[in-house]
C-alpha positions as CSV (number, residue, x, y, z in Angstrom):
1,M,-54.4,5.3,-11.7
2,K,-51.4,2.9,-11.8
3,Q,-49.4,2.6,-15.0
4,T,-46.2,0.9,-16.1
5,F,-43.7,2.9,-18.3
6,K,-40.5,2.0,-20.1
7,I,-37.6,4.2,-19.1
8,N,-34.8,5.3,-21.5
9,G,-31.4,6.6,-20.5
10,M,-30.8,4.7,-17.2
11,S,-27.5,2.8,-16.9
12,C,-26.8,2.4,-13.2
13,G,-28.2,2.5,-9.7
14,S,-27.6,6.2,-9.4
15,C,-29.7,6.8,-12.5
16,K,-32.5,4.6,-11.0
17,Q,-32.4,6.7,-7.8
18,T,-32.5,10.0,-9.7
19,V,-35.4,8.8,-11.9
20,E,-37.4,7.5,-9.0
21,K,-36.9,10.7,-6.9
22,T,-37.8,12.9,-9.9
23,L,-41.0,11.0,-10.6
24,K,-42.0,11.1,-7.0
25,G,-41.5,14.9,-7.0
26,V,-44.0,15.5,-9.9
27,N,-47.2,17.0,-8.5
28,G,-50.0,14.4,-8.7
29,V,-47.7,11.4,-8.5
30,T,-48.5,9.4,-5.3
31,S,-45.9,6.6,-5.8
32,A,-43.1,5.5,-8.2
33,Q,-41.2,2.3,-8.2
34,V,-38.3,2.2,-10.6
35,S,-36.3,-0.9,-11.7
36,L,-33.1,-1.0,-13.7
37,N,-33.6,-4.5,-15.2
38,P,-36.0,-4.2,-16.9
39,P,-35.8,-0.4,-17.2
40,E,-39.3,0.5,-16.1
41,A,-41.4,2.5,-13.7
42,I,-44.7,1.6,-12.0
43,I,-46.3,5.0,-11.3
44,E,-49.4,5.7,-9.4
45,K,-50.7,9.1,-10.4
46,A,-53.7,11.3,-10.8
47,D,-55.4,11.0,-14.2
48,S,-54.5,14.7,-14.8
49,V,-50.7,13.9,-14.8
50,S,-49.6,13.6,-18.5
51,L,-46.8,11.7,-20.1
52,D,-45.4,15.1,-21.2
53,Q,-45.3,16.3,-17.6
54,L,-43.4,13.2,-16.5
55,N,-40.9,13.5,-19.4
56,S,-40.4,17.2,-18.8
57,A,-39.4,16.5,-15.2
58,L,-37.1,13.7,-16.3
59,S,-35.4,15.7,-19.0
60,K,-34.5,18.4,-16.4
61,A,-33.0,15.7,-14.2
62,G,-30.8,14.2,-16.9
63,N,-31.0,12.4,-20.2
64,Y,-34.0,10.3,-19.2
65,S,-37.4,9.7,-20.9
66,I,-40.3,7.4,-20.5
67,S,-42.9,5.9,-22.8
68,E,-46.0,3.9,-22.2
69,D,-45.4,0.1,-21.9
70,E,-48.4,-1.1,-23.9
71,S,-47.9,-4.7,-22.7
72,K,-48.2,-3.8,-19.0
73,T,-50.7,-1.0,-19.0
74,P,-54.1,-2.5,-18.1
75,S,-56.5,-2.6,-21.0
76,P,-60.1,-1.6,-20.5
77,K,-62.5,-4.3,-19.6
78,K,-65.1,-5.4,-22.1
79,G,-67.7,-2.6,-22.4
80,E,-65.5,0.1,-20.8
81,C,-64.1,3.0,-22.8
82,C,-60.3,3.5,-22.9
83,C,-60.6,7.3,-22.6
84,G,-62.7,7.4,-19.4
């Protein structure tokens, strides 16, 4: 599953590299693309990887956190359930 997340706490290129490397290191994450402007991450991950797991890894790496970007996370198509 591919999702876009807002990132809090990044202020420079070094932060971007740290966040990207940390997210890629989470078990179940297959790819992570992080941008500084806008501060967001596009993460491809297993459905079993939770937002809490991602935030736990980021908090260990520094003062970073992520939240779901509702405007960029794909909505379910008509007739599909949002919870799988």
